[in-house]
N, C-alpha and C positions, 0 to 999 in steps of 0.2 A: 438709330439711339438716341434718347433724349439727353439733353444737356441737364447737369445738375441746376437745383434749384439755387440760384446764387444767394437767396435769403438764407440757405442751410449753411452757407460757408462761416465759418469763424473769422471774424474781422483779425483777430490775433493771429491767426494762421499765416497771414501775409505781411505783417509787421516784422521786421527786423528787431529783435529782441537784443538788447546792449547790456551786459553785465560787468559793471566796474567791480573788481574786487582790489581792494587795498591792504596790502600786506603790512603790518606795524610789529616790528622786531628788533629786539636788542638781546644780546648775549648776557649771560649772568655773571654781572660785575661786583657781586659780592663775596667776600671771603668768609665762609660760613663757620671757620674755628674764632678768627678773631670778630665777627660780625661788621666789617668795616666795607665801604664801596671803595672800590679801586679806581673807577673812572665815571665820569660825570653824565653820560650820555642819554641814560634813560630820563635824567631829570630835564636836561635840555632840550631834547625831542617832544616831552611832555608839554614845556611851554610853547613849541614851536609848530608843532604838527598833530599831536593824536588828538584832542579835543578838538582844534579848530576846523580839522578835517570832518568832523561828524556834524559841527555845530553848522556848517554851513550849507547842509542840506535842508535845513530850515525855511532857506529862503527860497528853495525849490521844491515846493510839494508833489511836482508830477514825478520827480525822480527818486527812485528807492537804488540803494547800493548796498554792497556786501564789505565788511571789513572783517580780515583776519587777526586776531591778537594773539601772540605767542604768551602759553603760560607764563614763562620764567619773566617774561615783560611785566605780565599784570600782576605778578607777587612783587615784583620791584617797584611798581607804581604803588600798591599797598602799603611798601615798606615806608615810601616816601610820604604818602598821604597821613600813614600814623604819628608821623612827627619823629625827631630825633635822630634822622639819619642824616649823614654828611658824604662829602668825598673829598679827595685831594684839592679840588678845585675851590668848591665851597669853604672847605677848613683856612685856604689860603685868603680868600676875599673877606674872611669875619676877623684877620687879625689887622694889627696896626702896627706893628713893629717886626718889619720881614728881615730876618738874617741872610747872608750871602745867598744860600742854599735854596732859600724861598724864593728870592729875586731872580734868581737863573731860572728854577722852575717857571716862574711865571713869565719871563722873557720867552722860553720854550714853547710852553702849552697856552697861554692866553692870546694867541693869535689862530688858534683852531676854528676859522670861521672863512667862508668863502670872501674874498677879497672884494669883488665887484658889487656883489647883492649884501652884503653884511658890513664888512669894515669898512668901505668906501663911505657908507652912509653917515659917518660921523668923521667931520674933519679932526677933530681930536684923536680920536682911534686910529686914523689914517697917519697922523703926523708919528705917534708912538711904532706904528706900524713899521713905516720908512726908517725912522731912527735904528728901530732894531736890525732891519735889514742891510742897513749903511754899514753896520758894523760896531755899533755903540755897546759897550758892555755894561754890567751891572751898575757901576758905580757913576756911569753916566746919566742915570734916571734918578730923580728925586723921589722923596715920598708921596709928593704929590701926583707925581707922573704913575707910581705902582697903585695909588690909590684910584686914580682915572682909569687905569687900564684893568683894574678888578672890576670896577663897575662897568664899563664899557662892554667888557668880553661878556657879562653876563645880559646887559641889555640889549645885544645885537641878536641873542637867541628866541628874544620874544617876538610871535606871533604878531602882526600889526592889531589882530583886532582885540588885543588885550591892551594896547594903548588907549584904546576908544572907551573900554570899559573900567580901566582905573586911571581915575584922576592924577593920583600921585605917581603913578607909573609914567604917565606922559610927562607930568612936568619935571621928573628925573630924567628922562630922555632928552627934553630941551633944555635941561641945566647944562649939559655938554661937557663940563668939566669942574674941577674944584670939589669932587665927590669926599663925603666923608664916612667913616664907619658907621654911623647910623645911616646914612643913605644905601649903603650895600647891605645892612642889616634889612631895610626895608624890601630891596629889591629881591633878597632871598625870600622873607616872608611871602610877599605875592607870589612868588613862584611855587612854595609849599600850598598856597592857596588855590591856584590854577591845578595843581595836581590832585589835590582833593577832590576835584569837580570832574576827572577824568573818565573813571570807569563808571561813576553815576550817571555820566550824560550818554554813554554808550547804552548802558542798560534799560534808562528811560526811553532811548531811540528805539531801540528794538521793541521795546512792550508797546510803543504807539504803532508798529509797523513800517518804520521808515527806514531802519536798516536791517540786515540779518549779520549776525557775528559768527563767525567760524574760529577754526582753533587750528593747534599744529600739536605735535608730539612736544611733551613737555618742553625738554630743554633743546628743541630744536636739533634734533640729530638727523643724519641722512638714513632714512630707513634702510632701504636696500644694503647698505654698506654694515648696518649693525647685525642684520639677519645674516649675511654671509658678503664679506669684502669681496669676495671671488666674484660678484654679480658686474664689478667693474669691467670684466672681461668680456660680458654681453656685447658692449658698444666698442670695446679697444681690446680686441683677444691678445694682442702684444705689449699691454701695458705692463710694467715693471712694478710688482707688488712686494708687500712686506713677505719674508719668508712663511712667516705663519699665519694663517688667515684668522680674521676676527670673525667668528660664525657665535652669535648670541640673540637668537631670535627673541627668549626671553627679556632680554633688555629692550628690545623694540615694543615687545608687548608692554612693560612696565610703562615706557614712556607716552605709548600711547593711551594707557588707562590712566594714567595719572593725570595727562592733559585733559580728558573727559571729565574725571573726577572733578579737578580745579575748576574748570569751566561751569559745571551744575553749580558748585558750591556758591559761584560769584552770580550768575544768571539765572537760577532756580530749575532749569530744566538742559537737557542735553545738547549740545549742536546737532545740526543736521549734516553740515559740512566739514571736510577739513582739507586743508592745504599742507599737503604733504612737504616737509622742509625741503626748500630749494624746487619743489615742486618735481622731487625725486620720487620715481616710480619703478616698480619691478611687479611680477605676479605676487611673489609672497607679499610684498606692503600692501596691496591693495586687497588681498585676500584677508590680510591681519585687520584692514579699518572695516570690511564686510562683515567680519565677525564680531565685531563692537559696533555695529548698530550704525554706521555711517553712511547716509544717504548717499552723499556726492563727495568727491574730489575733485582737485584742480592739477593740469600741469600744462606742458607747453607745446607748440605745435610740431617741432621736432621729434618728439616723442610718439605723437600721432603719426607722423609721416612714417618714420620708422616700423610703427605697430601695422601699417597698411600696406608697408612696400610701396609707396609711391612717394613723389616729391611735390611740394609746393612751390608751384613755379611762379616767378615774381617777373613783372615788366619792371621799365626802367626807373618808375615812380614807386615801387615798392607794393603795387597792387597784384593780390594774389590771384592768378587767373583761375584758378580751381578752388576760391574761396567755399564754394558750397559742400566741399569735404570736410573741410576744417570747422566753418559755423553750424555745428548741428552737435547734438548731445549723444554720448556713446556709452556702451555699457560693458563693463567687465567684472563677471561674476556677479555681485549683488549690489556693485557699487556704480552709478553714474557717473561718467566723467567729463568734463569740459575741459578743452585745450585752448589756451590763451592765444591770441594773435600777437605774433611776435613784432611785427612791424608797429602796429597802432600803439603797443603796450610801450616798445622801445621809443618810440618818437615822443610821448610824454616823458620816459624817464631821461633822454638823453638828448633831444634835438630843439623841442618846440621853447625851450628855456632863452635861447637866442632868437626867437622869434616875436614879432609885436603880437601882442595877445590877440587880437581879432583876426590875424592873419593865419595864427595857429590854429584857432578854433575853426575858422572856415576850411583850412587844410584837413582837419579831421574829420569833418562832415563829409568834406568830398571823397575821403577814403570811406567812411562807414555806408555812404551812398554806392560807392562801388562794390561793396561787399552786398548790400542789398540787392542789387541789381543782379549781380552772379548768382545770388541764391534763388531769387525770380526767374532768372532763365532757365535752372535747372530744376525747377518744380520742388524745391524743397520747404516744406510748411514749417512751421514755426522755428525759422534758423535763428540760432543764437550768436552774437560775437562777444568773445570773452576778452576783455582788457583788463590784465592782472599785472600789478608791479607793487614795487616798494612805495609804500604810501607816506614815507617821511624825508629821506635822503634827496629826492631828486629836486624838492623844493629849495633847498639852500641854493642852488644855480639860478633860480627864478627871480627876476624883478617881483617886489611886494610878496614874497613868499609863494608865488603861484597865485593868489588871490584874481589877480586880473585875468590870467589864462582861463582859470576855473570859472570865475563868472561869464566870461564870455561864451564859452563852451556849455554850460549849464543852461545857460539863457537860450542857446540855439537848438538845445536837444529837447528844452522843455516847449519849446514851439512847433517841434516836428510831429506832425502826427504819424507818420511811416514808422519811427521808431517808439520803443518801448523800453526806456531805461529801466530795470527792474532790479529786486533781488534774486538770487539765484534760487531760494525757496519758493518765491512765488511764480517762477518759470517752471519749476518742477510740477507744484502744485496743476498749474495751467495743462501741460503736456500730458499727465497721469489721467486727468479727465476725458481725453481723446480716445477714441476705440482703435484708431490706426495702430498697429504694432510697427510700423515703419519709422516714426518720428525718432525713436532712440535706437542706433544702432549696435549689433553686439560685436565686441572685438575678439576675434578667435585666437589673437596671438598679441601679448602686451610686451613692448619693447622696455627695456631697464636703461633709465637715465635720468638727467635732471635737464631744468631748463637752460642749462650752459652747454651748447654744442652736443646735447641728447647724450651725455655722458657725464662720469663722476671725475673726470681728471683734476678738477679744481680741489678735491678733496684727498684725493689718493694717487699714489705714481709718483709724485715727485719724492727724491731723496729726504727732504725735510718733512714732508707729510708723510710718508712711510715711517720714519723715526718715531714721530707723533704716534701712530697707531702703535708700533712696537712696544713703545712707553705705556700706552694705555692697555695693551693686551697683557704685558707683564704684571702691571699694577694690578690689574683685574684676578689675574690669575694668583698673586700672592695673597689678595684678599681672600679668595674661596679658601686659599691652603690655611690661611690664619683661623680662617672661622671654623675648618674642621679639625685644627690640631688643638685649640684652647677653647674655653667657654667665656663668650663674651654676651653681656646683656643686649637684649632686643635693641635697646636705645641707641647704645655705642654702633652695632653692627648699620643700624639704619642710617646713623651720621656719616659712615664710611662708605657705604653705597651710594649715598647723596653724591659724595664728591667724584665718584666713576661716572653716574648719570649725568653729571655738570661736564664732565671732561668729554664725554661724548656728543657734545653740541657741535654743532656744523661750523660755528665761528671760528674755533682755534685753528682747523683745518684749513679754512678760506683763507687765512692770513699767511699760515706757514708756507715758505717756498716761493715757487711762481704761479700765477703772474702777480697777485696782489700784493698792493705794500701800504698800509695804512699809516706810515710814519711813526709808528710806535708798535712796530712788530715786536720789538724787544719786551714790550709790557706784556703784549698777548702771550709770549712765549712762557715769560714768568708766572703769568697768573695760571696759565695751564699746567706747568710742572707744580705750581703751588697747590691745587687741587689735586693731583696725584701724591704729593707728598703729604698733604693732609691726610690722606688713608692711613699712612703709617704712624703718623703723629696720633691721630685717634685711636689706634689699637695699641700703642705705646710701643710701636717698634722703630728701629734706627731706619732712616729715610737713604736708601741707596744711594751711591753716589752717582750713578748716571743721572738721577733728577737733579744734580746741579750742575750738569753739564746744559748750557744754552741750545737750545735746537738751532736758533739763528748762526751757529757757529758753524753748523755744516755747509751752508752755502751762503756765505756774507755776501749782501747785495744792496741796492738802494738807488733813488734819484739821485744821480751828482750832476750839480749845475755846471762843473768846470773840469775838463779834462786835464789835470796839471802835470802829467810826465809823459814824456815823448812816447809813442810808439809807431810802428810802421806795419800793419796787419797784412795778412795776404788777401787780395781782392779778387775772390773767385767765386762769390756767390753760395760757396759751401757752408754749411752751417756748423760742423764739426772743426772749427778754428778756434782753437783756445788763445789765441794770441789776441782776437778780439775782446776778452774779458779783462785786458789792462787797460782798455779806454773808459769813457765817460759812458754813461748808462744813466738812459731816461726812460721810465715806466709808463707808456701813455693807457695802459689799464688801469692806473690809479688815477689818471686825469679825467679820463673817460666816464667818470662816474664814481671816485671816492669808495663808499662801501659799497656801492653797487657795481655790477660787471655789466658791459655792454657787449650783446650778443651779435651787434651788427658792427663793432669796430673793426676799422681795415687794417689797422698796425696796432701791435701790441707794445713794441718797444723799439727804441732807436739806441745804437751805440755809435760813438763818434771820439775823433781824436786827431793827433797831428804828429808829424816830425818837422824837420826844418824844411820839407818841401812841398808835403801833401797835407789837406785835410781829408780825413776818411770817415764814412758813413756806411752804418750798416741797418737797414730797415727789415725788422721782423714782421711779416704782413700775414694776414688771414685771407688764404687764397678762397675760403669758402665766402667771403665777405666782399671778394674784389670782383669788379664789374668792368665793362668794356670803357665805361665814362670816368672811372677814378683816375685822378692824377695825384701825384705828390710835388710837393714844392719846399723848398729850403732858401728862405729869406736871410741876407746877411747884412749886418751894419759893421763899421769899423769905426769903434770909437776912438776920440781924439782927433781923426781926421777930415779936413775940411774938404767936403765933396758934396755933390748933388745925391738927395734922398727922396724916394717916393713912397706912396701908399702900397701894399699887396695890391695885384691886379685881380684877385679871386673876388667876385660880388658877394656882398656879404646880407644874410637874410634880415639882419637887424637894421641897416641903415646909419648905426652909428658905430664908431669904433670902442672895441671893448678890450680889456688885457693887453697883451701885446701886440693888438690889431692897431692901437696908439701910435706905435713906433712907425717911423720911417725907415726903409731899406735902401741897402746901396746896390745889391745883387741880388737875383734870382736865377735858381738850377731849378729846373722842372724837370718831371719825369711823365710820361704818358705810356699810351699803348703797354700799360703793365701785364695787362690779362694775357696778352697774346705772348709777351716775352716770358711768362712767369714759368720756372722750371726748364727753359730751354736752354739756359746758358748764355744767352744772348742779351745785349742790351736792350732796354726799352727806349721809346725815342726821349730825346733830351734835346731841351732848349736853354740857352742862357740869356740872360738881360742884365743891362746896368741901366741905374737911374739916370735921367737927366732932367733938366730944367721943365718948372712948371707940372712937376710931379708926374712925370711922363716915363715911359721906359724904351729903350733903344735894344735890338737884339744884339748879342753878343758871340756868334759862332766861332770864334777864335779861340774862346775858353775851351781848354782841352779836358772836358769832363770824360772820364771813363767810368762805366758802369757794365755788371753784370749780373743776371736775375738767376739763379738757380735754385736754392732751398731758400735763400735770402738774397735780398737786393743790396749789393754792394758798390760802393762806388769810391773813386779818388778826384779832388779838385786841387789843381796845382795853387799854392798861397800866392804865386806872383800874381795870379789873375787880381787879388785884391789890395796889391801893392804892399803887402805886409812886409815888416822888418822883424828880426829875430828880436824877440820880447813882447811885441806887440799881440793883441787879443783881436780874434774874429767872433762877433756875437752874432746868435742866428735862432731862427724859429722853424719849426716845421708846421706845414700846411697840408690838409688832405683837400684835394677838391672833388666835384663831381657836376659836369655839364658846365665849368666855369664858374660853379658856385662855391664858396666856402662852407665846408662841413666842419672843420677842427681847425685850430690855431692853437699849439702849443712850444712853450708852457705857456699858462695864462697868463701870468704876472710878472715875468722878468725873463730875461733871455739866458739861451744856454750859451757857452763860451767855451772855445779852444785857443791854444796860444801857438805864435810861431816860434819854435825854437831854433837855437842856434845850430851849426852844423857840431861844436863841441860839445853842447848840450845832448844831442842825438847820437854822440860817437858810442860805437859799439850796438846799436839797435840794431837788430835785423830785420831788414825790409825785403819785405816778398814781392816782388812783381809779377802781376800775371801774364801768362801767356796764353790768349784766347783769340781765335781768329773772328770771333763775332764782335770785339772791342772796337768802338768807333774813335774815331780823333785822335789816335796814336797818341805819344808822347810819355809813355811810362816806360817803355823797353820789355824785355822779356826776363831779365838776369835775377838771382839771387845775391845781394850785393850786400857786404857790410858798409854802412855810411859813418 
């Protein structure tokens, strides 16, 4: 047999094609009855992320990329560009005579920015931030303080490129303080000018062949759940769903068709690809896209694994050992499907922000080479690795808004001949010229799930989410009934249906219930119910009383910085223990990405508290993400006590302290061998240490820590180990480590706290002491006692 002529082999067949897909999305913040915008995030992200992310590619002509723009976002950008649009933040910024309600709103909302990368850039802004956090009230701040706060809140949201392009903006930044109303008016005028450049920039770059623009169903709904909410049972057969299913494939079709039509009105021709909202797919949803001419769509690796009936195995560094099965195109029906590489995408979204830019870029290149070699070894031609993630929110936690990292990465990619960083449409054009039918692999079965844990639990199944779906269905049913019973003109019905379509958007359900917390959940709740109420207002009907009831009342929750009442919960490792709900709660899913969800997170939330004898901690972990190398660490300090304190012992990626890493701590309690103990009712390995001189640590095996890991990891630590007396506080932070390196330290900018109560304060509190043969180091006893 003759060897094939090497000259006949397409060089592109042996390259690794790299598809970056940046997702740009904000929910609809407009009240369509009043015409007012209710949140500022479209405006802020427009000056910080949208335009500059696309413009950056002009510096790297060898790179092609894909951007997904959600129609409801683009329509809001058009509104702002047309002028005359404001929101509560901009209205306050353009006042000069704030009343007490205004001042409180400013202190509550004008620090909505990441401290380390945004607030701390300004000495004046940091000063105001710390004064607010130290408990100063509205009357402790002067009119000049409020004027500076309004200006600086807006200024820190500008991407650095705009300070170089607007001389007066740069001058305003360096002014630092003493901002006048005229200054604030100019700041907002520059914002308007930048927003007007946004969509024309995308249109120009697509026309020049530099980028591909894809889109999403109009209001970003979860298509499979609109088509049939029972599709959630495919991945979670035992999920608790609303009693009446939401089955409206006609709504899903409206959302898709309107998204396509709106896109074409802006860019002159239809899109080739679609990012299904939250990368949520099902057979019915992909069939719907195929019927409307979509060439390709995107989802995540877990959905592919479930579709193929395989696992994507990863080594200790997160390298997929069977990447050749992920990094290729698939087909279901008439649609080509790409599946994102979870680790590569989430490293950008959640990890590289704490690394030096060059080191992060080198790590990404190493990971891409690993994929490349794996595909070569398995003979995959035209392999494609898809790196797809939120293109806006992650940069808030990067120094210099991510420019240093992107410049380092894009430079390395531009100089790598084995990689072809391309638009998805160009890749599809390339493989369609090849005669081989083996490049695109057909899928006989398609799983129903999203990019988060390959299911839909983020949007349905929680009691609050289910109540929202029930309210949506009831209002929609009422609209159909009203339209049948009375004659309404087409314009009125169109307005009423618009409110339904808005309420079908995914974002409302993202924030309702567990596990996400926006810090403004009540406002999202109010807006959702307002859209449903608007249906009745538009049709001249009375608003039902159930829409006056906040959904957030169903399950009050939040991130608490202090546990303020004594409690003595059972330390059993069993999740169904309502006593733990009386303690403090810290939601790490919020800290690990804010508006994003970290699919690789090891811990979701921490519950904690104390009585007069013990500090109690409950860690709710993600077993699927726990490896043999993970460890948990509690770092404690005792304010007001003279003692040695040392820095945390885990090695940082950064090399300099950030956030709560700047603190020095007096005690460390660590838990390792977690995966082995998981679910067994046994204790993980526990170590205790105390700080000594010269920033060193010494082991303290005498600290009688008790722990058990069943459904959750529970532990109790005697307060006497810290030398606490009644009324004194213990402050602490939680660290997640891997191979002695720091993966996460939370909270980011201030410590959590619990109190040592007196016996009298704890009187009547029922303490449930565990009886478990696996417990180590004794000291808690085994009786149920009243203290």
